[in-house]
C-alpha positions in Angstrom: 0.0 0.0 0.0 2.9 2.5 -0.1 1.9 3.6 -3.5 -1.6 4.6 -2.3 -0.1 6.5 0.6 2.3 8.3 -1.8 -0.5 9.2 -4.2 -2.5 10.5 -1.3 0.1 13.1 -0.6 1.3 13.7 -4.2 1.1 16.7 -6.5 2.1 16.4 -10.1 2.4 18.2 -13.4 3.1 16.8 -16.8 3.9 18.3 -20.2 4.7 17.0 -23.6 7.9 18.7 -24.8 8.8 18.7 -28.5 12.4 17.5 -27.9 14.1 14.2 -27.2 14.4 13.0 -23.6 18.2 13.5 -24.0 17.7 17.2 -24.9 15.2 17.8 -22.1 17.4 16.1 -19.6 20.5 18.1 -20.8 18.6 21.4 -20.3 17.2 20.2 -17.0 20.6 19.3 -15.6 22.9 21.9 -17.3 20.7 25.0 -17.5 18.6 24.9 -14.3 19.4 28.6 -13.6 17.6 29.5 -16.8 14.3 27.7 -16.0 14.1 26.5 -12.3 12.1 29.5 -10.9 9.0 30.9 -12.4 9.9 34.3 -14.0 10.3 37.0 -12.8 11.9 35.0 -9.9 15.5 33.9 -10.7 17.8 31.1 -9.6 21.2 32.7 -9.0 22.7 29.6 -7.3 22.5 26.0 -8.5 25.0 23.6 -6.8 24.2 20.1 -7.9 26.2 16.9 -7.7 24.1 14.7 -9.9 24.6 11.3 -8.3 22.9 9.3 -5.6 23.9 11.1 -2.3 25.0 14.2 -4.2 24.1 17.7 -3.0 21.0 19.3 -4.5 21.2 23.0 -3.5 19.3 25.8 -5.2 18.6 29.4 -4.2 15.7 31.2 -5.8 15.4 34.9 -5.6 12.1 36.8 -5.6 11.7 40.1 -7.6 12.1 42.0 -4.2 15.5 40.3 -3.6 14.3 37.8 -1.0 16.5 34.6 -1.2 14.8 31.2 -0.8 17.5 28.5 -0.3 16.6 24.8 -0.8 19.0 22.1 0.4 18.7 18.4 -0.4 20.3 15.3 -1.9 19.8 13.3 -5.0 18.6 9.8 -4.4 18.5 8.4 -7.9 19.9 9.7 -11.2 19.2 7.8 -14.4 20.6 9.9 -17.2 18.0 11.0 -19.8 15.2 9.2 -17.9 14.7 10.0 -14.2 15.9 12.1 -11.2 14.8 11.7 -7.6 15.6 14.3 -5.0 14.6 15.0 -1.5 15.0 17.7 1.1 14.8 15.1 3.9 18.6 15.1 4.1 21.4 17.6 3.6 24.9 16.7 2.5 26.5 13.7 4.2 23.0 12.4 4.9 22.4 14.8 7.7 18.6 14.6 8.5 16.7 17.9 8.3 13.1 19.0 8.3 11.6 17.3 5.4 9.0 18.8 3.1 9.0 16.7 0.0 10.5 14.1 -2.3 10.4 14.9 -6.0 10.5 12.4 -8.9 11.2 13.9 -12.4 10.8 11.6 -15.4 11.7 12.1 -19.1 9.8 9.5 -21.1 9.9 9.2 -24.8 6.5 9.9 -26.4 6.2 10.1 -30.1 9.0 12.4 -31.3 9.1 14.2 -28.0 9.3 13.7 -24.2 6.6 13.3 -21.6 8.1 15.3 -18.8 6.5 14.6 -15.4 7.3 16.1 -12.0 5.7 14.2 -9.1 6.1 15.7 -5.6 5.4 13.5 -2.6 4.9 15.0 0.8 5.1 13.4 4.3 1.7 14.6 5.3 -1.6 15.9 4.0 -0.9 19.2 5.7 2.5 19.6 3.8 0.8 18.7 0.5 -1.9 21.3 1.1 0.6 23.9 2.1 2.6 23.3 -1.2 -0.7 23.4 -3.2 -1.6 26.8 -1.5 1.9 28.1 -2.3 0.9 27.8 -6.0 2.4 24.4 -6.8 0.3 23.8 -10.0 0.7 27.3 -11.4 4.4 27.6 -10.5 5.5 24.2 -11.5 3.6 24.4 -14.8 5.3 27.7 -15.6 8.8 26.2 -15.0 7.9 23.2 -17.1 7.0 25.6 -19.8 10.3 27.4 -19.4 12.1 24.1 -19.6 10.2 23.3 -22.8 11.1 26.6 -24.3 14.8 25.9 -23.8 14.7 22.3 -24.8 12.7 23.1 -28.0 15.0 25.9 -28.9 12.3 28.5 -28.8 13.0 32.1 -27.7 12.7 32.4 -24.0 9.8 34.7 -22.8 10.9 37.8 -21.0 10.7 38.2 -17.3 8.4 41.2 -17.6 
């Protein structure tokens, strides 16, 4: 029954991107600063060690200059197909206050990629908090920004 429990506290978005899984994965892993935060927010710091146990640190910045750091570790990295990351641990497996576990998949679909981001929370309260923070809108925007880059389209302005 773990799958039912995960689904009970899971939020997700999916998008068909007109680029190969390899291209989407490359942009996801190498250009996160360009798409990670919904514009006009920015991501001035991306410090990732893309391997199981590797650091997953990002810092987003709001338009008013407020920094929002996020520390975690990668649990699984399957090039061109899947990335799993959590904030339950910091570097060296130091436990910290957990909010979520995220599973990103890059599945071939036709001539493109079915990109899916699933975010699992430890409780219903945490899931609802994330939803109220604008999960669906924000994560859909960043999936669109990822798609723009992977598809080679001009990136929309931060206006």
